[in-house]
NUZAMI-143068 format. One record per residue: x, y, z of N, C-alpha, C in turn; residue in three letters; chain. Coordinates in steps of 0.02 Angstrom, whole numbers, plus 50000, padded with zeros to 5 digits. Layout:
+-------+-------+-------+-------+-------+-------+-------+-------+-------+---------+--------+
:   n.u :   n.v :   n.w :  ca.u :  ca.v :  ca.w :   c.u :   c.v :   c.w : residuo : cadena :
+-------+-------+-------+-------+-------+-------+-------+-------+-------+---------+--------+
:     X :     Y :     Z :     X :     Y :     Z :     X :     Y :     Z :     ALA :      A :
...
+-------+-------+-------+-------+-------+-------+-------+-------+-------+---------+--------+
This chain:
+-------+-------+-------+-------+-------+-------+-------+-------+-------+---------+--------+
:   n.u :   n.v :   n.w :  ca.u :  ca.v :  ca.w :   c.u :   c.v :   c.w : residuo : cadena :
+-------+-------+-------+-------+-------+-------+-------+-------+-------+---------+--------+
: 57195 : 48800 : 52365 : 57126 : 48806 : 52315 : 57122 : 48802 : 52251 :     MET :      A :
: 57051 : 48767 : 52255 : 57054 : 48756 : 52186 : 57044 : 48805 : 52141 :     GLU :      A :
: 57083 : 48833 : 52083 : 57050 : 48890 : 52058 : 56993 : 48880 : 51984 :     GLU :      A :
: 56956 : 48950 : 51979 : 56901 : 48948 : 51952 : 56940 : 49004 : 51894 :     LYS :      A :
: 56937 : 48975 : 51823 : 56949 : 49009 : 51787 : 56918 : 49065 : 51774 :     PHE :      A :
: 56857 : 49052 : 51758 : 56820 : 49105 : 51747 : 56741 : 49097 : 51753 :     ASN :      A :
: 56688 : 49136 : 51740 : 56626 : 49136 : 51763 : 56583 : 49113 : 51692 :     ILE :      A :
: 56613 : 49105 : 51634 : 56584 : 49041 : 51572 : 56593 : 48960 : 51583 :     LEU :      A :
: 56666 : 48966 : 51616 : 56691 : 48879 : 51638 : 56632 : 48862 : 51704 :     GLU :      A :
: 56613 : 48924 : 51745 : 56580 : 48900 : 51787 : 56502 : 48890 : 51786 :     ASP :      A :
: 56510 : 48925 : 51727 : 56419 : 48913 : 51695 : 56418 : 48872 : 51658 :     CYS :      A :
: 56462 : 48823 : 51600 : 56459 : 48760 : 51581 : 56490 : 48738 : 51582 :     PHE :      A :
: 56482 : 48676 : 51599 : 56559 : 48620 : 51604 : 56561 : 48580 : 51535 :     ASP :      A :
: 56495 : 48588 : 51493 : 56545 : 48568 : 51421 : 56496 : 48618 : 51375 :     LYS :      A :
: 56494 : 48595 : 51302 : 56493 : 48640 : 51261 : 56499 : 48730 : 51278 :     ASP :      A :
: 56576 : 48740 : 51281 : 56581 : 48783 : 51317 : 56571 : 48856 : 51265 :     LEU :      A :
: 56585 : 48847 : 51217 : 56608 : 48905 : 51159 : 56516 : 48890 : 51127 :     VAL :      A :
: 56471 : 48865 : 51111 : 56428 : 48858 : 51087 : 56350 : 48889 : 51155 :     ASP :      A :
: 56365 : 48864 : 51194 : 56332 : 48890 : 51252 : 56345 : 48953 : 51292 :     LEU :      A :
: 56392 : 48985 : 51281 : 56424 : 49028 : 51294 : 56402 : 49099 : 51253 :     SER :      A :
: 56421 : 49079 : 51177 : 56382 : 49136 : 51125 : 56315 : 49134 : 51137 :     MET :      A :
: 56269 : 49084 : 51149 : 56198 : 49072 : 51159 : 56185 : 49123 : 51220 :     GLN :      A :
: 56218 : 49108 : 51278 : 56200 : 49147 : 51342 : 56209 : 49232 : 51326 :     PHE :      A :
: 56269 : 49230 : 51279 : 56275 : 49315 : 51280 : 56231 : 49324 : 51231 :     GLN :      A :
: 56205 : 49298 : 51190 : 56150 : 49326 : 51115 : 56095 : 49320 : 51189 :     LYS :      A :
: 56079 : 49278 : 51223 : 56015 : 49287 : 51250 : 56018 : 49351 : 51313 :     LEU :      A :
: 56057 : 49364 : 51335 : 56083 : 49416 : 51365 : 56071 : 49484 : 51350 :     LEU :      A :
: 56099 : 49491 : 51288 : 56108 : 49549 : 51254 : 56026 : 49587 : 51222 :     LYS :      A :
: 56004 : 49524 : 51200 : 55929 : 49535 : 51164 : 55882 : 49545 : 51231 :     GLU :      A :
: 55905 : 49511 : 51277 : 55856 : 49542 : 51345 : 55884 : 49593 : 51379 :     SER :      A :
: 55916 : 49630 : 51348 : 55958 : 49701 : 51402 : 55975 : 49682 : 51465 :     ASN :      A :
: 55994 : 49617 : 51494 : 56012 : 49590 : 51549 : 56080 : 49568 : 51557 :     LYS :      A :
: 56103 : 49580 : 51631 : 56174 : 49579 : 51648 : 56177 : 49521 : 51692 :     VAL :      A :
: 56201 : 49471 : 51698 : 56237 : 49434 : 51737 : 56252 : 49448 : 51779 :     PRO :      A :
: 56218 : 49396 : 51853 : 56229 : 49437 : 51921 : 56236 : 49371 : 51973 :     LEU :      A :
: 56296 : 49350 : 51980 : 56314 : 49312 : 52044 : 56286 : 49335 : 52110 :     ILE :      A :
: 56240 : 49297 : 52146 : 56200 : 49302 : 52204 : 56246 : 49255 : 52248 :     VAL :      A :
: 56285 : 49284 : 52323 : 56296 : 49264 : 52350 : 56240 : 49259 : 52425 :     PHE :      A :
: 56216 : 49182 : 52395 : 56144 : 49189 : 52458 : 56166 : 49152 : 52519 :     ASP :      A :
: 56220 : 49137 : 52530 : 56212 : 49102 : 52597 : 56221 : 49025 : 52579 :     GLY :      A :
: 56200 : 49013 : 52552 : 56199 : 48915 : 52516 : 56240 : 48900 : 52478 :     GLU :      A :
: 56238 : 48933 : 52416 : 56280 : 48899 : 52360 : 56351 : 48918 : 52378 :     ASN :      A :
: 56365 : 48934 : 52415 : 56448 : 48940 : 52459 : 56492 : 48996 : 52385 :     ASN :      A :
: 56458 : 49015 : 52331 : 56509 : 49032 : 52291 : 56564 : 49100 : 52304 :     TYR :      A :
: 56543 : 49125 : 52377 : 56589 : 49178 : 52393 : 56630 : 49147 : 52393 :     GLU :      A :
: 56643 : 49061 : 52440 : 56717 : 49060 : 52441 : 56724 : 49002 : 52380 :     ASN :      A :
: 56693 : 48986 : 52345 : 56713 : 48909 : 52294 : 56735 : 48955 : 52230 :     SER :      A :
: 56745 : 49027 : 52215 : 56740 : 49050 : 52169 : 56829 : 49075 : 52196 :     ILE :      A :
: 56877 : 49069 : 52158 : 56956 : 49061 : 52184 : 56980 : 49082 : 52116 :     VAL :      A :
: 57003 : 49156 : 52135 : 57042 : 49193 : 52078 : 57100 : 49210 : 52082 :     LEU :      A :
: 57153 : 49217 : 52036 : 57217 : 49230 : 52052 : 57257 : 49251 : 51980 :     GLY :      A :
: 57317 : 49249 : 51987 : 57387 : 49271 : 51935 : 57438 : 49243 : 51946 :     SER :      A :
: 57480 : 49252 : 51904 : 57547 : 49215 : 51902 : 57589 : 49261 : 51980 :     ALA :      A :
: 57578 : 49316 : 51993 : 57600 : 49347 : 52030 : 57583 : 49362 : 52092 :     ASN :      A :
: 57512 : 49332 : 52094 : 57468 : 49331 : 52174 : 57455 : 49249 : 52200 :     VAL :      A :
: 57432 : 49260 : 52255 : 57417 : 49190 : 52272 : 57340 : 49204 : 52268 :     ASP :      A :
: 57306 : 49121 : 52249 : 57253 : 49115 : 52205 : 57196 : 49134 : 52312 :     TYR :      A :
: 57161 : 49165 : 52294 : 57100 : 49178 : 52344 : 57017 : 49188 : 52313 :     LEU :      A :
: 56985 : 49175 : 52373 : 56917 : 49153 : 52334 : 56890 : 49245 : 52349 :     SER :      A :
: 56828 : 49250 : 52326 : 56797 : 49292 : 52308 : 56803 : 49341 : 52373 :     ILE :      A :
: 56771 : 49299 : 52429 : 56757 : 49329 : 52486 : 56814 : 49360 : 52521 :     LYS :      A :
: 56885 : 49315 : 52507 : 56958 : 49348 : 52561 : 56973 : 49410 : 52509 :     SER :      A :
: 56967 : 49409 : 52442 : 56980 : 49464 : 52407 : 56926 : 49524 : 52423 :     ILE :      A :
: 56870 : 49515 : 52431 : 56822 : 49569 : 52460 : 56835 : 49601 : 52542 :     TYR :      A :
: 56860 : 49550 : 52561 : 56890 : 49563 : 52652 : 56933 : 49614 : 52642 :     GLU :      A :
: 56992 : 49593 : 52596 : 57053 : 49630 : 52590 : 57020 : 49704 : 52568 :     GLN :      A :
: 56963 : 49714 : 52535 : 56954 : 49783 : 52507 : 56908 : 49808 : 52545 :     LEU :      A :
: 56944 : 49812 : 52605 : 56913 : 49847 : 52671 : 56837 : 49817 : 52675 :     ASP :      A :
: 56840 : 49757 : 52676 : 56776 : 49731 : 52686 : 56717 : 49753 : 52599 :     HIS :      A :
: 56722 : 49738 : 52568 : 56680 : 49772 : 52514 : 56640 : 49720 : 52517 :     TYR :      A :
: 56574 : 49722 : 52515 : 56502 : 49704 : 52541 : 56488 : 49634 : 52491 :     PRO :      A :
: 56466 : 49573 : 52514 : 56462 : 49528 : 52459 : 56399 : 49544 : 52431 :     LEU :      A :
: 56352 : 49565 : 52457 : 56299 : 49593 : 52414 : 56302 : 49618 : 52342 :     LYS :      A :
: 56360 : 49657 : 52336 : 56397 : 49666 : 52278 : 56435 : 49601 : 52230 :     ARG :      A :
: 56377 : 49554 : 52210 : 56422 : 49509 : 52183 : 56441 : 49517 : 52108 :     GLY :      A :
: 56486 : 49481 : 52075 : 56508 : 49506 : 52013 : 56464 : 49489 : 51956 :     PRO :      A :
: 56470 : 49523 : 51908 : 56419 : 49506 : 51851 : 56481 : 49471 : 51797 :     PHE :      A :
: 56556 : 49490 : 51806 : 56602 : 49435 : 51774 : 56673 : 49447 : 51805 :     PHE :      A :
: 56704 : 49371 : 51784 : 56768 : 49368 : 51826 : 56807 : 49330 : 51784 :     TYR :      A :
: 56881 : 49326 : 51788 : 56915 : 49289 : 51768 : 56983 : 49294 : 51804 :     MET :      A :
: 57019 : 49233 : 51808 : 57091 : 49228 : 51816 : 57153 : 49239 : 51763 :     SER :      A :
: 57209 : 49271 : 51782 : 57265 : 49275 : 51736 : 57245 : 49342 : 51677 :     GLN :      A :
: 57199 : 49368 : 51713 : 57187 : 49429 : 51649 : 57247 : 49489 : 51620 :     ALA :      A :
: 57236 : 49522 : 51585 : 57298 : 49572 : 51560 : 57273 : 49634 : 51557 :     ASP :      A :
: 57287 : 49669 : 51606 : 57276 : 49755 : 51598 : 57341 : 49789 : 51563 :     ILE :      A :
: 57312 : 49832 : 51506 : 57382 : 49866 : 51496 : 57374 : 49946 : 51504 :     TYR :      A :
: 57415 : 49971 : 51543 : 57407 : 50071 : 51551 : 57445 : 50091 : 51505 :     TRP :      A :
: 57419 : 50120 : 51439 : 57454 : 50160 : 51424 : 57486 : 50227 : 51424 :     PRO :      A :
: 57478 : 50246 : 51515 : 57508 : 50291 : 51508 : 57583 : 50277 : 51522 :     SER :      A :
: 57593 : 50216 : 51559 : 57648 : 50204 : 51595 : 57691 : 50150 : 51536 :     THR :      A :
: 57624 : 50127 : 51489 : 57678 : 50071 : 51457 : 57672 : 50005 : 51483 :     GLY :      A :
: 57652 : 50003 : 51521 : 57670 : 49940 : 51551 : 57587 : 49895 : 51591 :     GLY :      A :
: 57592 : 49846 : 51586 : 57554 : 49778 : 51597 : 57542 : 49741 : 51654 :     SER :      A :
: 57507 : 49725 : 51677 : 57507 : 49663 : 51729 : 57459 : 49612 : 51721 :     ILE :      A :
: 57481 : 49559 : 51753 : 57446 : 49499 : 51765 : 57385 : 49489 : 51812 :     ASP :      A :
: 57348 : 49493 : 51815 : 57297 : 49493 : 51877 : 57223 : 49459 : 51867 :     THR :      A :
: 57197 : 49466 : 51915 : 57122 : 49418 : 51901 : 57083 : 49489 : 51909 :     TYR :      A :
: 57016 : 49480 : 51869 : 56980 : 49523 : 51863 : 56895 : 49522 : 51903 :     ILE :      A :
: 56874 : 49562 : 51940 : 56807 : 49563 : 51949 : 56779 : 49618 : 51922 :     ILE :      A :
: 56707 : 49592 : 51891 : 56666 : 49648 : 51876 : 56616 : 49662 : 51919 :     PHE :      A :
: 56599 : 49724 : 51948 : 56545 : 49737 : 51994 : 56495 : 49800 : 51978 :     THR :      A :
: 56451 : 49798 : 51995 : 56415 : 49869 : 51982 : 56441 : 49945 : 51997 :     GLN :      A :
: 56490 : 49925 : 52053 : 56524 : 49984 : 52068 : 56612 : 50017 : 52012 :     ASP :      A :
: 56636 : 49950 : 51997 : 56688 : 49944 : 51960 : 56718 : 49884 : 51947 :     GLY :      A :
: 56807 : 49892 : 51950 : 56810 : 49841 : 51929 : 56882 : 49816 : 51985 :     PHE :      A :
: 56870 : 49752 : 52014 : 56952 : 49752 : 52054 : 56963 : 49705 : 52023 :     ILE :      A :
: 57052 : 49709 : 52054 : 57087 : 49689 : 52005 : 57147 : 49681 : 52059 :     CYS :      A :
: 57221 : 49651 : 52050 : 57264 : 49644 : 52098 : 57294 : 49729 : 52092 :     ASN :      A :
: 57335 : 49766 : 52153 : 57368 : 49819 : 52130 : 57414 : 49829 : 52112 :     HIS :      A :
: 57428 : 49866 : 52059 : 57484 : 49864 : 52003 : 57563 : 49901 : 52043 :     TRP :      A :
: 57537 : 49928 : 52113 : 57593 : 49933 : 52132 : 57609 : 49897 : 52193 :     ALA :      A :
: 57576 : 49873 : 52244 : 57564 : 49839 : 52286 : 57527 : 49760 : 52292 :     LYS :      A :
: 57573 : 49715 : 52266 : 57570 : 49663 : 52232 : 57511 : 49611 : 52255 :     GLN :      A :
: 57511 : 49620 : 52319 : 57456 : 49575 : 52369 : 57407 : 49605 : 52391 :     SER :      A :
: 57383 : 49664 : 52371 : 57342 : 49690 : 52367 : 57282 : 49716 : 52314 :     GLU :      A :
: 57204 : 49696 : 52329 : 57172 : 49696 : 52273 : 57153 : 49794 : 52283 :     PRO :      A :
: 57130 : 49802 : 52230 : 57093 : 49883 : 52221 : 57047 : 49892 : 52182 :     VAL :      A :
: 56991 : 49925 : 52183 : 56927 : 49925 : 52164 : 56948 : 49993 : 52127 :     LEU :      A :
: 56930 : 50003 : 52063 : 56926 : 50068 : 52018 : 56867 : 50073 : 51983 :     ILE :      A :
: 56837 : 50140 : 51996 : 56759 : 50142 : 51978 : 56761 : 50150 : 51913 :     ARG :      A :
: 56684 : 50129 : 51874 : 56690 : 50139 : 51812 : 56686 : 50216 : 51810 :     TRP :      A :
: 56670 : 50250 : 51845 : 56651 : 50320 : 51828 : 56704 : 50372 : 51827 :     ASP :      A :
: 56769 : 50327 : 51821 : 56855 : 50348 : 51827 : 56835 : 50363 : 51747 :     ALA :      A :
: 56808 : 50327 : 51703 : 56820 : 50315 : 51633 : 56738 : 50356 : 51583 :     PHE :      A :
: 56776 : 50373 : 51526 : 56738 : 50404 : 51513 : 56669 : 50376 : 51464 :     SER :      A :
: 56707 : 50306 : 51448 : 56668 : 50271 : 51398 : 56718 : 50204 : 51398 :     GLY :      A :
: 56678 : 50156 : 51360 : 56710 : 50097 : 51326 : 56707 : 50086 : 51257 :     LEU :      A :
: 56734 : 50029 : 51227 : 56759 : 50015 : 51170 : 56788 : 49977 : 51160 :     LYS :      A :
: 56780 : 49911 : 51089 : 56816 : 49863 : 51079 : 56866 : 49866 : 51055 :     LYS :      A :
: 56919 : 49872 : 51058 : 56996 : 49887 : 51022 : 57037 : 49827 : 51023 :     THR :      A :
: 57085 : 49816 : 50949 : 57116 : 49773 : 50926 : 57182 : 49786 : 50959 :     HIS :      A :
: 57213 : 49746 : 51004 : 57278 : 49754 : 51019 : 57338 : 49707 : 51000 :     ASP :      A :
: 57366 : 49704 : 50920 : 57394 : 49683 : 50876 : 57451 : 49641 : 50905 :     SER :      A :
: 57486 : 49686 : 50967 : 57538 : 49660 : 51013 : 57521 : 49567 : 51028 :     GLU :      A :
: 57450 : 49566 : 51065 : 57425 : 49511 : 51098 : 57412 : 49476 : 51034 :     VAL :      A :
: 57378 : 49514 : 50997 : 57319 : 49480 : 50943 : 57266 : 49456 : 50990 :     ASN :      A :
: 57212 : 49504 : 51020 : 57174 : 49532 : 51065 : 57123 : 49550 : 51047 :     PHE :      A :
: 57068 : 49575 : 51037 : 57003 : 49620 : 51030 : 56988 : 49631 : 51119 :     ASP :      A :
: 57027 : 49683 : 51142 : 57017 : 49709 : 51216 : 56951 : 49733 : 51229 :     CYS :      A :
: 56942 : 49756 : 51291 : 56893 : 49780 : 51330 : 56944 : 49876 : 51338 :     ILE :      A :
: 56922 : 49911 : 51299 : 56947 : 49970 : 51309 : 56898 : 50035 : 51346 :     HIS :      A :
: 56942 : 50042 : 51403 : 56914 : 50097 : 51462 : 56941 : 50171 : 51438 :     LEU :      A :
: 56895 : 50212 : 51398 : 56927 : 50273 : 51392 : 56944 : 50311 : 51438 :     LEU :      A :
: 56990 : 50372 : 51447 : 57025 : 50407 : 51475 : 56951 : 50457 : 51500 :     GLN :      A :
: 56944 : 50460 : 51564 : 56918 : 50527 : 51605 : 56928 : 50576 : 51640 :     GLY :      A :
: 56900 : 50588 : 51694 : 56922 : 50655 : 51718 : 56985 : 50630 : 51748 :     SER :      A :
: 56989 : 50558 : 51789 : 57049 : 50545 : 51826 : 57130 : 50511 : 51781 :     ALA :      A :
: 57105 : 50535 : 51745 : 57163 : 50530 : 51685 : 57182 : 50452 : 51665 :     GLY :      A :
: 57139 : 50411 : 51679 : 57155 : 50342 : 51690 : 57102 : 50313 : 51605 :     ILE :      A :
: 57180 : 50265 : 51571 : 57130 : 50247 : 51513 : 57166 : 50159 : 51531 :     GLU :      A :
: 57132 : 50117 : 51508 : 57166 : 50039 : 51501 : 57113 : 49985 : 51459 :     ILE :      A :
: 57180 : 49954 : 51444 : 57151 : 49899 : 51414 : 57138 : 49848 : 51442 :     TYR :      A :
: 57084 : 49799 : 51459 : 57089 : 49731 : 51481 : 57059 : 49675 : 51439 :     ILE :      A :
: 57091 : 49609 : 51424 : 57101 : 49564 : 51390 : 57097 : 49508 : 51445 :     ASN :      A :
: 57065 : 49456 : 51420 : 57086 : 49382 : 51433 : 57154 : 49348 : 51409 :     ALA :      A :
: 57177 : 49301 : 51444 : 57243 : 49277 : 51413 : 57231 : 49204 : 51414 :     THR :      A :
: 57273 : 49162 : 51366 : 57264 : 49095 : 51346 : 57265 : 49069 : 51432 :     THR :      A :
: 57280 : 49089 : 51480 : 57289 : 49070 : 51563 : 57230 : 49073 : 51582 :     GLY :      A :
: 57190 : 49111 : 51553 : 57124 : 49121 : 51588 : 57066 : 49071 : 51558 :     SER :      A :
: 57096 : 49024 : 51537 : 57031 : 48977 : 51527 : 57080 : 48905 : 51534 :     VAL :      A :
: 57036 : 48838 : 51534 : 57059 : 48781 : 51569 : 57106 : 48763 : 51502 :     LYS :      A :
: 57079 : 48765 : 51443 : 57094 : 48749 : 51399 : 57170 : 48785 : 51364 :     SER :      A :
: 57176 : 48832 : 51368 : 57242 : 48881 : 51342 : 57215 : 48900 : 51282 :     GLY :      A :
: 57157 : 48903 : 51256 : 57142 : 48909 : 51177 : 57120 : 48979 : 51160 :     ASN :      A :
: 57166 : 49011 : 51124 : 57158 : 49087 : 51103 : 57091 : 49090 : 51076 :     HIS :      A :
: 57059 : 49074 : 51047 : 57006 : 49085 : 51038 : 56934 : 49091 : 51088 :     ASP :      A :
: 56933 : 49047 : 51162 : 56902 : 49025 : 51212 : 56909 : 49091 : 51251 :     GLU :      A :
: 56996 : 49121 : 51257 : 57008 : 49166 : 51278 : 56976 : 49254 : 51239 :     ALA :      A :
: 56969 : 49224 : 51171 : 56944 : 49303 : 51163 : 56867 : 49287 : 51175 :     GLN :      A :
: 56835 : 49240 : 51168 : 56758 : 49219 : 51182 : 56754 : 49244 : 51244 :     LEU :      A :
: 56797 : 49255 : 51300 : 56787 : 49268 : 51363 : 56789 : 49349 : 51381 :     LEU :      A :
: 56827 : 49369 : 51345 : 56850 : 49455 : 51334 : 56776 : 49492 : 51302 :     THR :      A :
: 56748 : 49439 : 51267 : 56716 : 49477 : 51216 : 56631 : 49461 : 51276 :     ASN :      A :
: 56635 : 49417 : 51327 : 56577 : 49420 : 51365 : 56589 : 49469 : 51402 :     PHE :      A :
: 56631 : 49497 : 51432 : 56632 : 49536 : 51482 : 56620 : 49610 : 51443 :     GLY :      A :
: 56653 : 49627 : 51381 : 56642 : 49660 : 51345 : 56556 : 49680 : 51340 :     TYR :      A :
: 56515 : 49623 : 51316 : 56459 : 49648 : 51311 : 56424 : 49658 : 51384 :     SER :      A :
: 56437 : 49628 : 51422 : 56401 : 49623 : 51502 : 56410 : 49709 : 51512 :     SER :      A :
: 56467 : 49736 : 51498 : 56481 : 49793 : 51523 : 56455 : 49856 : 51477 :     LEU :      A :
: 56435 : 49832 : 51424 : 56417 : 49886 : 51382 : 56332 : 49884 : 51393 :     GLU :      A :
: 56308 : 49845 : 51411 : 56246 : 49837 : 51434 : 56243 : 49879 : 51516 :     THR :      A :
: 56286 : 49865 : 51552 : 56304 : 49904 : 51581 : 56303 : 49969 : 51605 :     MET :      A :
: 56335 : 50004 : 51552 : 56359 : 50053 : 51531 : 56300 : 50111 : 51535 :     TRP :      A :
: 56253 : 50107 : 51508 : 56186 : 50148 : 51506 : 56174 : 50172 : 51593 :     THR :      A :
: 56168 : 50121 : 51634 : 56168 : 50152 : 51699 : 56206 : 50188 : 51710 :     TYR :      A :
: 56274 : 50167 : 51706 : 56336 : 50197 : 51717 : 56332 : 50269 : 51713 :     ILE :      A :
: 56323 : 50274 : 51659 : 56321 : 50360 : 51635 : 56270 : 50376 : 51657 :     GLU :      A :
: 56208 : 50360 : 51693 : 56145 : 50383 : 51691 : 56179 : 50407 : 51783 :     LYS :      A :
: 56211 : 50358 : 51810 : 56225 : 50350 : 51875 : 56284 : 50417 : 51887 :     ASN :      A :
: 56302 : 50440 : 51830 : 56368 : 50465 : 51839 : 56372 : 50535 : 51883 :     ARG :      A :
: 56315 : 50570 : 51894 : 56309 : 50644 : 51923 : 56239 : 50646 : 51961 :     ASN :      A :
: 56231 : 50566 : 51989 : 56194 : 50558 : 52030 : 56200 : 50540 : 52103 :     ALA :      A :
: 56178 : 50558 : 52149 : 56180 : 50568 : 52224 : 56198 : 50487 : 52240 :     SER :      A :
: 56153 : 50449 : 52211 : 56188 : 50364 : 52226 : 56165 : 50325 : 52166 :     TYR :      A :
: 56193 : 50272 : 52170 : 56190 : 50239 : 52100 : 56114 : 50195 : 52110 :     ASP :      A :
: 56111 : 50188 : 52068 : 56013 : 50157 : 52041 : 56036 : 50114 : 52002 :     SER :      A :
: 56010 : 50048 : 51993 : 56013 : 49988 : 51948 : 55923 : 49958 : 51924 :     PHE :      A :
: 55899 : 49958 : 51878 : 55840 : 49927 : 51885 : 55864 : 49843 : 51901 :     PRO :      A :
: 55805 : 49821 : 51935 : 55794 : 49748 : 51955 : 55780 : 49696 : 51894 :     MET :      A :
: 55760 : 49771 : 51841 : 55753 : 49703 : 51766 : 55815 : 49711 : 51751 :     GLU :      A :
: 55861 : 49731 : 51780 : 55923 : 49738 : 51729 : 55941 : 49667 : 51717 :     LEU :      A :
: 55963 : 49635 : 51788 : 55982 : 49559 : 51803 : 55956 : 49515 : 51797 :     TRP :      A :
: 56016 : 49463 : 51761 : 55987 : 49409 : 51755 : 56025 : 49373 : 51839 :     TYR :      A :
: 55990 : 49339 : 51873 : 56001 : 49320 : 51928 : 56027 : 49243 : 51940 :     TRP :      A :
: 56098 : 49231 : 51960 : 56132 : 49186 : 51947 : 56123 : 49140 : 52029 :     ILE :      A :
: 56084 : 49102 : 52056 : 56095 : 49072 : 52100 : 56132 : 49010 : 52124 :     LEU :      A :
: 56119 : 48962 : 52049 : 56155 : 48910 : 52040 : 56160 : 48920 : 51967 :     LYS :      A :
: 56237 : 48885 : 51955 : 56245 : 48875 : 51877 : 56202 : 48853 : 51849 :     PHE :      A :
: 56190 : 48781 : 51874 : 56164 : 48735 : 51831 : 56086 : 48766 : 51805 :     GLU :      A :
: 56073 : 48816 : 51855 : 56004 : 48809 : 51832 : 56011 : 48890 : 51773 :     ASP :      A :
: 56061 : 48890 : 51757 : 56048 : 48924 : 51674 : 56014 : 48901 : 51632 :     ILE :      A :
: 55962 : 48932 : 51573 : 55950 : 48908 : 51532 : 55938 : 48936 : 51462 :     LYS :      A :
: 55964 : 48903 : 51433 : 55986 : 48954 : 51362 : 55904 : 48923 : 51314 :     ILE :      A :
: 55858 : 48956 : 51310 : 55826 : 48926 : 51272 : 55783 : 48992 : 51218 :     ASP :      A :
+-------+-------+-------+-------+-------+-------+-------+-------+-------+---------+--------+
């Protein structure tokens, strides 16, 4: 399978840095979150292929199917290969793919290397951007909640085709910005009987080439 490194490189096949920064600015100013729609025609559920050094590269559809047939209608709003997750409670980290959905994030299971796991957003009390001097990245820091989980997420140079550190940081920043917009609604849903997200929150992506930066 041909690896798809990350959402930004799927959206923009040229002028990656400039267009990605403009897209992030557009989304933030309009209070929207990008959402990949699996419409049965674009075949993105099969063509988006993610993985890491420790696991086989799989399509999003295959990953969802392994996750008790997680529904394809829960499309991702962010994804990347070869991300790094650091767990302060254990002092360990894992190399994994990352998929952000409205329910939580999907990654390679830290103990069962060949299986995916979904960790719900409501397991965390909040988020902030934190610099990790050891890897020299600003990370997505998910703060400890009632489940006692706290983690740091960042792209690595393996997450981008160029292997460029600044492009990897750009990717992490984009994921953080999208999740930051989502977090208002995650908090609203925390004690609700069911999750609810307004339709106007989403920047629908049915075809990557149709994204307009105006």
